[in-house]
C-alpha positions as CSV (number, residue, x, y, z in Angstrom):
1,M,14.8,14.7,-12.3
2,G,13.2,17.8,-13.7
3,Y,15.9,20.3,-12.6
4,T,17.9,22.7,-14.8
5,R,21.7,22.5,-14.7
6,D,21.9,25.7,-12.7
7,E,19.5,24.3,-10.1
8,L,21.8,21.4,-9.5
9,N,25.0,23.3,-9.3
10,N,26.6,23.8,-5.8
11,K,24.1,21.3,-4.2
12,Q,25.0,18.3,-2.1
13,M,24.1,14.9,-3.6
14,T,22.1,14.2,-0.4
15,D,19.8,17.2,-1.2
16,F,18.2,15.0,-3.9
17,V,18.3,11.7,-2.0
18,V,15.3,10.2,-0.1
19,P,16.2,10.8,3.6
20,E,16.3,7.2,4.6
21,Y,19.2,6.6,2.2
22,H,21.3,9.5,3.4
23,P,23.6,7.4,5.7
24,L,24.3,4.9,2.9
25,V,25.2,7.6,0.4
26,V,27.4,9.6,2.9
27,Q,29.2,6.4,4.0
28,A,29.8,5.3,0.4
29,I,31.2,8.6,-0.7
30,A,33.5,8.8,2.4
31,Q,34.8,5.3,1.8
32,R,35.5,6.0,-1.8
33,L,37.4,9.1,-1.0
34,N,39.5,7.0,1.4
35,G,40.4,4.8,-1.5
36,K,38.1,1.9,-0.8
37,T,36.4,0.2,-3.8
38,I,32.6,0.6,-3.5
39,E,30.2,-1.8,-5.3
40,P,27.2,-0.2,-7.0
41,Y,24.3,0.3,-4.6
42,E,20.6,1.1,-5.0
43,I,18.9,4.2,-3.6
44,E,15.8,6.4,-4.3
45,I,16.1,10.0,-5.4
46,L,13.6,12.8,-5.4
47,T,12.5,14.7,-8.6
48,K,11.7,18.3,-8.6
49,S,8.0,17.5,-8.6
50,G,8.3,15.3,-5.5
51,G,8.3,12.0,-7.3
52,R,10.7,9.2,-6.6
53,R,13.0,7.4,-8.9
54,T,15.0,4.2,-8.2
55,V,18.7,4.5,-9.2
56,V,21.9,2.4,-9.0
57,V,24.8,4.5,-7.9
58,G,28.3,3.7,-9.2
59,G,31.4,5.9,-9.1
60,T,35.1,6.4,-9.2
61,L,37.7,8.9,-7.9
62,I,38.6,11.8,-10.2
63,E,40.7,15.0,-10.0
64,Y,38.5,18.0,-9.9
65,S,39.8,21.6,-9.6
66,G,43.1,20.3,-8.3
67,S,41.5,18.1,-5.6
68,T,40.4,14.5,-5.3
69,A,36.6,14.1,-5.8
70,S,34.0,11.4,-6.0
71,L,32.3,11.1,-9.4
72,N,28.9,9.5,-8.9
73,V,27.0,8.0,-11.8
74,L,23.3,7.4,-11.3
75,T,21.5,4.9,-13.5
76,D,17.7,5.1,-13.5
77,I,16.2,1.6,-13.1
78,T,12.7,2.6,-12.0
79,E,10.9,1.1,-15.0
80,R,13.0,-2.1,-14.8
81,K,12.3,-2.5,-11.1
82,L,8.6,-2.0,-11.6
83,A,8.5,-4.5,-14.4
84,V,10.4,-7.2,-12.4
85,D,8.1,-6.7,-9.4
86,A,5.0,-7.0,-11.7
87,L,6.3,-10.2,-13.4
88,Q,6.9,-11.8,-10.0
89,Q,3.4,-11.0,-9.0
90,A,2.0,-12.3,-12.3
91,N,3.8,-15.6,-11.8
92,K,2.2,-16.0,-8.3
93,Q,-1.3,-15.3,-9.8
94,L,-0.8,-17.7,-12.7
95,N,0.2,-20.5,-10.4
96,L,-2.8,-19.9,-8.2
97,L,-5.2,-19.8,-11.2
98,S,-3.7,-23.0,-12.7
99,S,-4.6,-24.8,-9.5
100,I,-8.1,-23.3,-9.2
101,T,-9.0,-23.9,-12.9
102,R,-7.8,-27.5,-12.9
103,H,-10.0,-28.1,-9.8
104,D,-13.0,-26.4,-11.4
105,I,-12.8,-28.3,-14.6
106,L,-12.4,-31.6,-12.8
107,N,-15.6,-30.8,-10.8
108,Q,-17.6,-30.1,-13.9
109,L,-16.3,-33.2,-15.7
110,M,-17.3,-35.3,-12.7
111,A,-20.8,-33.8,-12.9
112,L,-21.0,-34.3,-16.6
113,K,-19.9,-38.0,-16.4
114,G,-22.4,-38.5,-13.5
115,Y,-25.3,-37.2,-15.6
116,L,-24.2,-39.2,-18.6
117,E,-24.2,-42.4,-16.6
118,L,-27.7,-41.6,-15.2
119,S,-28.9,-40.8,-18.8
120,H,-28.2,-44.4,-19.8
121,E,-30.7,-45.5,-17.1
122,M,-33.3,-43.1,-18.3
123,I,-33.2,-44.0,-22.0
124,N,-36.9,-45.0,-21.8
125,N,-37.9,-42.0,-19.7
126,P,-37.8,-39.0,-22.1
127,T,-38.9,-36.4,-19.6
128,T,-36.2,-37.2,-17.0
129,L,-33.6,-37.8,-19.8
130,I,-34.2,-34.3,-21.2
131,E,-33.6,-32.8,-17.7
132,Y,-30.3,-34.7,-17.6
133,I,-29.3,-33.6,-21.1
134,I,-29.9,-29.9,-20.1
135,K,-27.6,-30.4,-17.1
136,E,-25.0,-32.0,-19.3
137,E,-25.1,-29.1,-21.7
138,K,-24.7,-26.7,-18.9
139,A,-21.7,-28.5,-17.5
140,A,-20.1,-28.7,-21.0
141,N,-20.7,-24.9,-21.5
142,T,-19.1,-24.1,-18.2
143,I,-16.0,-26.2,-19.1
144,E,-15.9,-24.3,-22.5
145,N,-16.0,-20.9,-20.8
146,Q,-13.3,-21.9,-18.3
147,I,-11.0,-23.1,-21.1
148,K,-11.7,-19.8,-23.1
149,F,-10.9,-17.8,-19.9
150,T,-7.5,-19.6,-19.5
151,K,-6.6,-18.3,-23.0
152,D,-6.9,-14.7,-21.8
153,Y,-5.4,-15.4,-18.4
154,Q,-2.3,-17.2,-19.8
155,E,-1.4,-13.9,-21.5
156,L,-1.3,-12.2,-18.1
157,G,2.2,-11.2,-17.2
158,V,3.7,-12.8,-20.3
159,A,5.3,-9.5,-21.3
160,A,6.5,-6.7,-19.0
161,P,4.0,-4.0,-18.0
162,E,4.1,-0.8,-20.0
163,W,2.7,2.8,-19.9
164,Q,-0.8,2.8,-21.4
165,N,-3.1,5.7,-22.1
166,V,-6.5,5.4,-20.4
167,N,-8.5,7.1,-23.1
168,S,-7.0,5.1,-25.9
169,N,-8.0,1.9,-24.1
170,I,-11.5,3.2,-23.6
171,Q,-11.8,4.0,-27.4
172,K,-10.6,0.4,-28.2
173,A,-13.3,-1.0,-25.9
174,I,-16.0,1.2,-27.5
175,A,-14.9,0.0,-31.0
176,G,-15.5,-3.6,-30.0
177,L,-18.8,-3.3,-28.2
178,P,-22.5,-2.8,-29.3
179,M,-22.8,0.7,-27.8
180,R,-26.5,1.2,-28.9
181,D,-27.2,4.9,-28.1
182,V,-25.0,5.0,-25.0
183,R,-22.5,7.8,-24.8
184,V,-19.1,7.4,-23.3
185,E,-17.3,10.4,-21.8
186,T,-13.6,9.9,-21.6
187,D,-11.2,11.2,-18.9
188,P,-10.4,15.0,-19.4
189,K,-7.1,14.5,-17.6
190,N,-6.1,11.7,-20.0
191,P,-3.6,9.9,-17.7
192,E,-1.2,7.0,-18.5
193,I,-1.1,3.9,-16.3
194,F,1.8,1.5,-15.8
195,A,-0.1,-1.8,-16.2
196,D,-0.1,-5.2,-17.7
197,R,-0.6,-5.3,-21.5
198,L,-4.0,-6.8,-20.9
199,F,-5.1,-3.5,-19.4
200,E,-7.3,-2.7,-22.4
201,K,-9.6,-5.6,-21.2
202,V,-10.3,-3.7,-18.0
203,F,-12.4,-1.0,-19.6
204,Y,-13.8,-3.4,-22.1
205,N,-15.2,-5.5,-19.3
206,L,-16.4,-2.5,-17.3
207,I,-18.3,-1.0,-20.3
208,D,-19.5,-4.4,-21.4
209,N,-20.8,-5.0,-17.8
210,A,-22.7,-1.6,-17.9
211,L,-24.3,-2.4,-21.3
212,R,-25.5,-5.8,-20.1
213,Y,-26.8,-4.8,-16.7
214,G,-27.3,-1.0,-16.7
215,G,-30.9,-1.3,-18.1
216,A,-32.6,0.3,-21.1
217,G,-32.6,3.7,-19.5
218,M,-28.8,4.0,-19.2
219,K,-27.6,6.7,-21.5
220,T,-24.1,7.7,-20.3
221,I,-20.9,6.1,-19.1
222,R,-18.4,8.6,-17.7
223,V,-14.7,8.1,-16.8
224,S,-12.8,10.7,-14.7
225,S,-9.7,10.8,-12.5
226,Q,-8.4,12.8,-9.6
227,E,-5.0,12.8,-7.8
228,I,-5.2,11.7,-4.2
229,D,-2.5,11.3,-1.5
230,S,-1.9,7.7,-2.2
231,G,-1.9,8.0,-6.0
232,L,-4.6,8.4,-8.6
233,H,-8.3,7.7,-8.3
234,I,-10.1,6.7,-11.6
235,V,-13.9,6.5,-11.6
236,C,-15.9,4.7,-14.3
237,E,-19.6,5.3,-13.6
238,D,-22.9,5.1,-15.4
239,D,-26.5,6.3,-15.0
240,G,-28.1,2.8,-15.1
241,V,-29.9,0.8,-12.5
242,G,-26.8,0.1,-10.4
243,I,-25.8,-3.0,-8.6
244,T,-27.6,-4.6,-5.6
245,A,-26.0,-4.7,-2.2
246,E,-26.1,-8.5,-2.3
247,D,-24.3,-8.7,-5.7
248,K,-21.6,-6.2,-4.6
249,K,-20.3,-8.8,-2.1
250,R,-19.4,-11.3,-4.8
251,L,-18.9,-9.0,-7.8
252,F,-15.2,-9.8,-8.4
253,T,-15.5,-13.4,-7.4
254,R,-14.5,-15.9,-10.1
255,G,-17.6,-17.4,-11.7
256,F,-20.1,-15.0,-10.2
257,G,-22.5,-13.3,-12.7
258,K,-25.2,-13.9,-15.2
259,N,-22.8,-14.3,-18.2
260,T,-19.5,-16.2,-17.7
261,G,-18.7,-14.5,-14.4
262,L,-15.1,-14.1,-15.4
263,G,-14.8,-10.5,-16.8
264,L,-14.6,-8.6,-13.6
265,F,-12.5,-11.2,-11.9
266,L,-10.0,-11.0,-14.8
267,S,-10.1,-7.1,-14.6
268,R,-9.1,-7.2,-10.9
269,E,-6.3,-9.7,-11.6
270,I,-4.9,-7.6,-14.5
271,L,-4.8,-4.5,-12.3
272,A,-3.3,-6.3,-9.3
273,I,-0.2,-7.1,-11.4
274,T,1.1,-3.5,-10.7
275,G,-0.6,-3.0,-7.4
276,I,-3.8,-1.3,-8.7
277,T,-7.0,-2.0,-6.9
278,I,-10.7,-1.8,-8.0
279,A,-13.9,-1.6,-6.1
280,E,-17.6,-0.9,-6.8
281,N,-19.1,1.9,-4.7
282,G,-22.2,2.9,-6.6
283,T,-25.8,3.3,-5.2
284,T,-28.5,0.9,-6.2
285,G,-30.9,2.6,-8.5
286,K,-28.5,5.4,-9.3
287,G,-25.9,3.6,-11.4
288,A,-22.8,1.5,-11.0
289,Q,-19.5,3.2,-9.9
290,F,-16.2,1.4,-10.3
291,E,-13.3,3.0,-8.5
292,I,-9.8,2.2,-9.6
293,T,-6.9,3.3,-7.3
294,V,-3.5,3.6,-8.9
295,P,-0.5,3.8,-6.5
296,K,2.1,6.6,-6.8
297,G,4.7,5.8,-9.4
298,M,2.2,3.8,-11.5
299,W,0.6,6.8,-13.2
300,R,1.6,10.0,-15.0
301,I,0.2,12.8,-17.1
302,K,2.3,12.9,-20.2
303,D,3.6,16.2,-21.3
304,V,2.7,16.6,-25.0
305,N,5.7,18.8,-25.5
306,Q,8.2,16.1,-24.3
């Protein structure tokens, strides 16, 4: 909770409990002191810095300084609760994607079979036959990309989310990409984010997107963060050509883009597992600007001394 022992002494338990849970705590303590057995219950408590932790309260009666007292034991389940909520969200997204992917692949197979059937009829017409073969290859490549994408997506939510360092994930992305002469400036605040284990793919996709579409004149990609009322604001921006207003409308849509059209969609899905959102708010001609909003409780600045 961030308090010293002396700061906790002679305080009421409710001094550290989120106000909406006060009646529950007061009632439970009173009932226990009257001899009633109280089952463990869940509340939220406040840390010294103003953060919230979810705890399960159990307890028993003891003798203290010659009087009957209620000994309360608080077990911190914050991380466990975050992980359970995230896994439930992942299951919803996986079920949705399974349905969408099956539909998409069947559509492409139908097109492929249709052009194959037409190709038989054009065996003596090489010009038209070549056009059909090109369409067949395109359909086959689309199916291949969709199947490759499911490999990444099937890993989404398989393991519980964990705390991950933003700058470490940026460095991993840089190591796996052809950076040319583009410089990447990492976040000076160096926060940690509670996110799915595929979080490293988010910055990989953002930097890869900038390298592909930022233009030859792009020289810098910059990542920074700032605390806001609702949580943490992370910005990944570049000095490239930016994204057109028309493209912004469908930027995170599955299948949209000049490459596979799956990278930014996957990034959004990865972040959504723990309630993190992403948007693009850059100005065309002045570079792309992706803004990631991390809710309270899903980020921290790790103290190197702890």
